[in-house]
N, C-alpha and C positions, 0 to 999 in steps of 0.2 A: 504492499500499500504507500510506504514513502517513497519506494521508487516511481510510481505512478505520480504523487504530488510533485516529486523532483520535477517531472516530464513539464507536469503541468504548469509550473513555476518559470521554467525556460522559456516554453511557447509564448505565456502570455507576456513576459518580459519581452521576447524578441516581438510580439506581434506591435507592442506599445512602440518601437521605436522606428515602424513604418511610416512614413511622413505621410502617406495617404490618407491613413487613419484620421489624422487632424484636419486634413483639407475636406474630406466628406463632413466632418463633425462641425467643421464651421460654416461649410455650405450649409447644413441642415438648420444649424441656427440662425442664419440668414432667411432661409424659409419660414421659420417660426415668427422671427420677426416681422417679414411682409405679411403672412397670414393676418396679424393683428391688424395692419394697414388696410390691407384689402378688403378684411371683413367689412370693414365699415360702408362698403358699398351693397351689402347686402343686410339693412338693418332688421329685418325679419329673421334671418338665421345666422347671427353672429357667433354665436358658440358653436354652432353648428360648422361653419366654415373654418372658425379657429381649430376646432379638435379634428375635422378632416385634413388640414394641411397638417398640422403638428404628428399627428399619429402616423400620416403618410412618411414625414419625415423621420420618425422614430423607426417605421420599416424597413425604409432606404438605407438608414444607419447600421441596422441589423445586418441586411443583405452584403453590405460591404465585407463582412468577415469569410462567407463562404465563396463569394466571388471573385475577391481579391486576394485576401491574406489566406486563407485556408490553403488554395491551391497553391500558392507562391512558397509558403512555410513548408509544406509536405514534400512538393516536387522538389525543392532548393536542397534538402536534407540528402534525398537519393541522388540527384545530380552532384551535388558537389563533395558526395561521398561522407557527410559529415555523420550520416547515420551510422556509418561503422564505429566513430568514438563513442557513439552513444550506447550502440550494442555492445560494445567490448566491457562496457561496464555491467554490473550485474543487473541489468533489465533486459527484459523479455520483449520480445516483439510484440506482445498481448499488451503489456505495460506500457509499450511505445504508444501503440493505436489508440488506446484509453488515455494516456497522458496527453498525447495529442489533441484529441476530441474536447477533453475535460479544460484545457488551455484555450481552444478556440471558444468554447462555448462560456468561459468564464470573461472572453475579452467581449464577445458579443453583449453579454448582459452590464457589463461596466458601459459600453458605448451607449446600449438603450436606456439605460439609467440615467445617465447625463442629460438625454436628450428627453427623456418622459419630466423628468425634473425642469428642463427647459419649456417643456410644454405645459407645465402646471403654471410655470411665470407666466407664460405667454397668457394662460386664460386669467391671472390675476392681473395684469395690466389691461388686457379687454374690458375687464369689470371697473376697472378706474374710468378707462377712456369713454366707455359706453353706457355704462349702467350695470348695475348687478342683476335690474331685472330682466336683462337678455341672456342672463346665465342661470335661472330657477330652474332650468331643465337640467343643468351639468350633473352629472352623478362619478363620482371618484371612484367607484366599485366598477361602474361599467369601462371607467377609462383605465383601471387597474387590469381588469379581468381583458381587455383588449391589448394591451401590452405584454402582459404574461402570456398570452396565445400568440403575440406577434413574435416573440421571444423563442416560443417551442418550435413554430414554423421553421426559424432559424436553425436551432437545433438539429431539425430534421435534416435539413438540406447540408447543414456541415456533415452530419452523419454518412450522405451521400457522397458527398466531395470526398469523404477519408476512402470507400469503397473505391470510387474512378479513381483517385491517385493509387490505390493498390493495382487496381486492374492495370491502368497504362503508366508509361513512364514519360510520357510527353505532357508538358503544363498545359499546353494549347489543346490537348486533346480532352484532358480533365475538366477545363474551364467549358469546353464546347458540350460537353455531357450535361456537366450542371445547369447551364441555360436549358438545355432541352427537357430536364427533368423541372426545372423552374416553371417552364411554358405549359408543360403536360400537367404539373399540379396544380396549374391557376385554372386549367381549360377542361379538366376530366370532367369535372362536373356536370359543368354546362352542356359537353358533347353528350355525356350518359343522358341527361334530361331530356336533350334533343332528340334523340334516337327512340326515347321511350314513347313520345308523341307521335301519333298517327297523323300523317301529313296528307292529304289527298293529293293523288298525281306525283310523290315522292317515293321511290323504293329504294331501300337501303339493303346492299347484299348481306346476305349472312355472314359473308368472311368479314366485312367492317364491324359489324356487332360483334362477332366473336373475339375479334381483335379489340374492341375498344374493351369489351369484359375482362381480357387478360391484362390489358394495361391498368386498368382502374383498379385491379389486387396488386399489381407488382411496383406502382408509381404513388408516392402520397398525395393525398389528397390536400394539397395546401391551401385550397379557397377555403376550406371548413375552419382554419385558422383566423380567417380574415372576421376580425370583430370591429372593425372602423366604422361601420356603418351604424351598427348595433350603439356604439358609445355615442356616437354624434347625435344619435336620438334619445338616449338616455332609457336604453334596453338592456337591462340587468340578465344575463344568461343565467337561468336556473341551475342550481348547485349541480344536478343529476347530470345535464347535459354539459356543463363545464367541465366537469371530472372526466365523464367519457371522452370528450374531445383531446384532454390532458393524458388518459391513459394510452390512447390511441397514438399521440404523439413519443409517449415514452416507447411503448411497445416497437414501434417503428425503429426508433432509434437502437433499441436492443437487438433487433432482428439486422438492421445495416452494419452496425459493430461487431456483431457476430460473424458475420460474412466476409467482412473486411479483413478479420482477424483472421479467419478462415484462408483466406486468400493470400493473406502476407506472411502467414505462416510458410507456405508451400513455394513463395516468390524467390528467383534465384536473385541476389542483388549483386552479384558480380558484374 
């Protein structure tokens, strides 16, 4: 366990040294600042506009980790042969994978926590500028649920980045696979819903339907973690449903990491 925490600490500190991290955080903070200004154009929906902008900034800040840092940090260890120095110590390949994953999700948690705190500051500024009456529907619980689910979706995506980096040695290919995974995860729910509706004059081949069904069970449904709309409209997710979605994300991470460990154990690093 100490070895895993050591890898987590190294990964976390290495991620903090990446300049792109600070650039995206600064950009996201600017988005939140302008959200307060632009929300004044929509006097009936000021709180909704601010929350939608701010939660989108939180999501973008979190997605920075799997799309840029995760692939870079994992691939760099193999390409620069620094992984040999790590595995030469009493650290197993399983501990290395779990440590890398832990460090990356911790980094995502810190980034998204900073942006979430800035979002609350934006709401507070909005109250000062436009009046508290426009924020009577704001729910801290709904906001917290949205942030937690957004972080969990990032954790699922990071787990899949780990899998792709174990499958391929190319950082570009791993990034491409991550992008495809994200697109599929965000749209698969809509595709399944579209295929379930009988449309006159439109015939869907059995091959397409079977392919979609297979993809639905292989790739994660990332859209289910998106609670920005609910938070903007003060809709609190019931505890049972919130727990079910959370367990789905946790189980998917466990399965993905188990697959990554299995692949990495058999991989020739020479």
